[in-house]
C-alpha positions as CSV (number, residue, x, y, z in Angstrom):
1,M,-0.2,-0.2,-0.2
2,A,1.4,3.1,-0.9
3,P,2.0,5.5,2.1
4,D,-0.7,8.3,0.7
5,D,-3.4,5.3,0.5
6,F,-2.2,4.0,4.3
7,R,-5.3,3.9,6.2
8,C,-3.9,2.7,10.1
9,S,-7.4,2.2,11.3
10,F,-7.8,-0.4,8.6
11,A,-4.5,-1.6,8.9
12,S,-5.3,-2.2,12.6
13,L,-8.5,-3.5,11.9
14,A,-7.1,-5.9,9.5
15,D,-4.4,-7.1,11.7
16,G,-6.2,-8.1,14.5
17,E,-5.0,-5.8,16.8
18,P,-6.2,-5.7,20.7
19,M,-7.4,-1.8,21.5
20,V,-7.9,-2.6,25.2
21,G,-6.1,-1.3,27.6
22,T,-4.8,2.0,25.2
23,A,-7.3,4.2,26.9
24,P,-5.5,7.3,28.3
25,T,-4.0,7.4,31.8
26,E,-4.1,10.8,32.7
27,Q,-5.9,11.4,36.2
28,A,-7.3,15.0,35.4
29,Y,-7.9,16.5,32.0
30,V,-9.5,20.2,30.7
31,F,-11.3,20.5,27.8
32,V,-11.4,24.5,26.5
33,E,-13.9,25.6,23.5
34,S,-12.3,26.8,20.6
35,P,-14.2,26.7,17.4
36,G,-12.7,27.0,13.7
37,P,-9.8,25.0,12.3
38,W,-7.0,23.3,14.8
39,G,-3.8,22.2,13.3
40,H,-1.3,19.5,14.1
41,D,-1.0,20.1,18.1
42,A,-4.6,21.5,18.5
43,V,-3.9,23.4,21.9
44,A,-1.1,25.2,20.3
45,E,-2.7,26.0,16.9
46,N,-6.3,27.2,17.3
47,R,-8.0,30.7,17.1
48,L,-7.7,31.3,21.2
49,P,-5.8,34.5,21.6
50,Q,-1.9,33.5,21.9
51,D,-1.6,33.9,25.4
52,V,-4.5,32.1,26.4
53,R,-3.0,29.1,24.1
54,E,0.5,29.6,25.9
55,H,-1.3,29.4,29.6
56,L,-3.0,26.1,28.2
57,Q,0.6,24.6,27.1
58,R,1.9,25.9,30.6
59,L,-0.5,23.4,32.7
60,D,0.4,20.6,34.2
61,L,-2.9,19.1,32.8
62,K,-3.8,17.0,30.2
63,V,-5.4,19.8,27.7
64,F,-8.0,19.1,24.7
65,V,-9.8,21.7,22.8
66,I,-13.2,20.9,21.8
67,R,-15.4,22.3,19.4
68,R,-19.4,21.9,18.4
69,H,-19.8,20.1,15.1
70,T,-22.7,22.1,14.2
71,P,-21.4,25.8,15.4
72,S,-23.2,26.9,18.7
73,K,-25.1,30.3,18.0
74,G,-24.6,31.5,21.4
75,A,-21.6,33.7,23.0
76,G,-18.9,32.7,24.7
77,T,-16.5,29.7,25.6
78,R,-17.2,26.5,27.4
79,V,-14.6,25.2,29.7
80,F,-14.7,21.3,31.4
81,H,-12.5,20.0,33.8
82,A,-12.5,16.3,34.9
83,R,-10.7,14.6,37.3
84,R,-10.5,11.1,38.3
85,S,-13.1,9.6,41.6
86,A,-13.6,6.4,42.7
87,S,-17.1,5.9,40.4
88,G,-15.6,7.3,37.1
89,F,-14.4,11.2,36.7
90,E,-15.8,14.2,38.8
91,V,-17.0,17.0,35.9
92,R,-16.9,20.7,36.6
93,T,-17.5,23.5,34.0
94,A,-17.3,27.0,33.2
95,H,-19.0,29.6,30.7
96,L,-16.9,32.2,30.5
97,A,-17.8,35.2,28.1
98,D,-14.5,36.1,27.0
99,P,-11.9,33.3,26.4
100,A,-9.3,35.5,28.3
101,D,-10.9,34.7,31.4
102,L,-9.8,31.6,31.3
103,L,-6.1,33.3,32.5
104,A,-8.1,34.0,35.8
105,L,-9.4,30.2,36.6
106,D,-7.2,28.1,38.9
107,L,-7.8,24.6,36.7
108,A,-5.0,22.4,39.1
109,A,-7.7,23.0,42.0
110,P,-11.5,24.2,40.7
111,G,-13.0,25.8,42.8
112,D,-16.5,27.7,42.9
113,D,-15.7,29.4,39.5
114,L,-16.6,26.1,38.0
115,V,-19.7,24.3,38.9
116,P,-21.1,20.8,39.0
117,H,-21.7,19.2,35.4
118,D,-24.7,17.4,35.5
119,G,-25.2,14.8,32.2
120,P,-22.9,13.2,30.1
121,L,-20.2,14.1,27.7
122,W,-19.7,13.0,24.5
123,L,-16.3,13.5,23.3
124,V,-15.1,12.3,19.9
125,C,-11.9,12.7,17.9
126,T,-11.9,14.2,14.8
127,N,-8.8,16.4,14.4
128,S,-7.6,16.1,10.3
129,K,-4.5,17.8,10.8
130,R,-3.7,15.2,13.2
131,D,-4.8,12.3,11.5
132,R,-7.1,11.5,8.8
133,C,-8.8,8.2,9.9
134,C,-10.3,10.8,13.1
135,A,-11.6,12.9,10.7
136,L,-13.6,10.2,8.2
137,A,-14.5,7.9,10.8
138,G,-15.3,10.3,13.6
139,R,-17.7,13.2,11.9
140,P,-19.8,10.4,11.3
141,V,-20.1,9.5,14.8
142,V,-20.5,13.1,15.9
143,R,-23.3,13.4,13.8
144,A,-25.2,11.0,14.8
145,L,-24.8,11.8,18.9
146,E,-25.4,15.3,17.9
147,E,-29.1,14.3,16.6
148,R,-29.7,12.5,20.3
149,W,-27.8,15.0,22.1
150,P,-27.0,18.2,20.9
151,E,-25.6,19.8,24.1
152,D,-23.5,17.0,25.6
153,T,-21.6,15.9,21.9
154,W,-18.7,17.8,21.1
155,E,-15.6,17.4,18.6
156,V,-12.4,16.8,20.8
157,S,-8.5,17.3,19.5
158,H,-6.9,14.4,20.0
159,L,-7.8,11.5,22.7
160,G,-5.0,9.5,21.2
161,G,-5.0,5.9,19.2
162,H,-5.8,7.2,15.7
163,R,-5.8,3.5,14.7
164,F,-8.9,3.0,16.7
165,A,-10.9,5.6,14.8
166,A,-13.6,6.6,15.5
167,T,-12.8,7.2,19.3
168,M,-14.7,8.5,22.1
169,M,-14.2,9.3,25.9
170,A,-17.9,9.4,27.7
171,L,-17.7,11.7,30.5
172,P,-18.3,11.3,33.7
173,S,-17.9,7.3,33.4
174,G,-14.5,7.5,31.7
175,W,-14.9,5.3,29.2
176,V,-13.2,5.5,26.0
177,L,-14.5,3.7,23.0
178,G,-12.9,2.7,19.8
179,R,-13.8,1.1,16.3
180,L,-17.0,2.8,16.7
181,D,-19.3,4.0,13.7
182,D,-22.7,5.7,14.1
183,S,-25.1,3.0,14.7
184,T,-22.4,1.6,17.7
185,A,-21.7,4.9,19.2
186,L,-25.4,5.7,19.6
187,A,-25.8,1.9,20.9
188,S,-22.6,2.5,23.5
189,A,-23.9,5.9,24.3
190,E,-27.4,4.5,25.5
191,A,-25.8,1.3,27.7
192,L,-23.6,4.3,29.2
193,L,-26.6,5.9,30.4
194,R,-28.6,2.7,31.3
195,G,-25.3,1.7,33.9
196,D,-24.2,-0.8,31.6
197,V,-20.5,-1.3,30.1
198,P,-20.3,-1.9,25.9
199,V,-17.3,-4.0,26.5
200,Q,-17.1,-4.7,22.8
201,W,-16.4,-1.3,22.0
202,C,-14.1,0.0,25.2
203,R,-10.4,0.4,24.8
204,G,-10.7,1.2,28.8
205,R,-11.3,3.7,31.4
206,A,-9.2,6.6,31.4
207,G,-7.4,7.3,34.5
208,L,-6.1,3.7,35.1
209,T,-2.9,2.2,33.8
210,G,-2.9,-0.1,30.6
211,A,-3.0,-3.1,32.7
212,E,-5.7,-2.2,34.9
213,Q,-8.1,-1.1,32.5
214,V,-7.4,-4.7,31.0
215,H,-8.1,-6.3,34.5
216,E,-11.3,-4.2,34.9
217,L,-12.8,-5.1,31.3
218,H,-11.7,-8.5,32.0
219,V,-14.0,-8.8,34.9
220,L,-16.5,-7.0,33.6
221,G,-16.4,-9.8,30.2
222,G,-17.2,-12.7,33.2
223,G,-13.5,-12.8,34.3
224,S,-11.6,-13.8,37.1
225,P,-11.2,-10.9,39.3
226,D,-8.1,-13.0,40.7
227,A,-6.3,-12.5,37.4
228,R,-3.1,-10.8,36.8
229,V,-2.6,-8.7,33.7
230,V,1.2,-8.7,32.5
231,A,2.1,-6.0,30.0
232,E,4.8,-7.5,27.2
233,P,6.6,-5.7,24.3
234,G,4.1,-5.9,21.3
235,P,4.8,-5.4,17.3
236,V,6.5,-2.3,16.1
237,R,3.8,-0.5,13.4
238,R,2.5,2.2,12.2
239,Q,0.3,3.8,14.5
240,S,-1.4,7.0,12.3
241,C,-1.7,8.0,8.9
242,G,0.2,11.4,9.4
243,D,3.4,9.9,10.4
244,L,5.6,7.4,8.6
245,K,7.6,6.4,11.6
246,E,7.0,2.9,13.1
247,K,6.7,2.7,16.7
248,S,6.7,0.0,19.5
249,T,3.4,-1.3,21.2
250,T,2.4,-2.8,24.4
251,T,0.6,-5.8,24.4
252,Y,-1.6,-7.5,27.8
253,R,-1.6,-11.2,28.8
254,V,-4.3,-12.3,31.1
255,L,-3.1,-14.6,33.4
256,P,-5.1,-17.1,36.2
257,G,-4.4,-15.7,39.8
């Protein structure tokens, strides 16, 4: 296959690459609304004011930019902060009149300037400048979710794991899903709202290590909670449409406890 024809998600699926254990592992996340186009490094390359972009890059937190698939008619900038809790994530939010107001927020330890957010967030990776599979697979998923949950659905810059596109983070549960299409995304979202876990489409729960993610899904799939998970070097593979470089991967083996 010529480099220009390569699709990382097609190659990963054809190879039968496991996606369990590949969710982000950070304990806290910040999502900042930034309408319009994004560059390859979306946090640095967007239409937010320069001082705001520089501030976001200095934060000791994992930062994403988000936007509506259908542009909102309302003014202002939405900000969400999600921190790992015992049951998933605690999500807080603010609606800023001006993006420059973000400079005054304490995002490391949010206080009363961010209020608890009720309801789900469906965050679907769509950044075409980072990887074409995210855009091609992600945008139909966003459109389907937006029709059902217009206020809860966002495009997000870079969740990682392009080769599992379309990929989505669901909050407050923290489940990260992959290889979605519009139908499976809707069914998965409905399952999560019922308190069920769509194990078939789960990469893992954010905020856990890869091995912990694998163990949790192993148990949810009916496996023994006494099982042990061992991380091992996986095959070297090209992981993105936008990067010719081959990189190492990690695989996980479940052993009896």
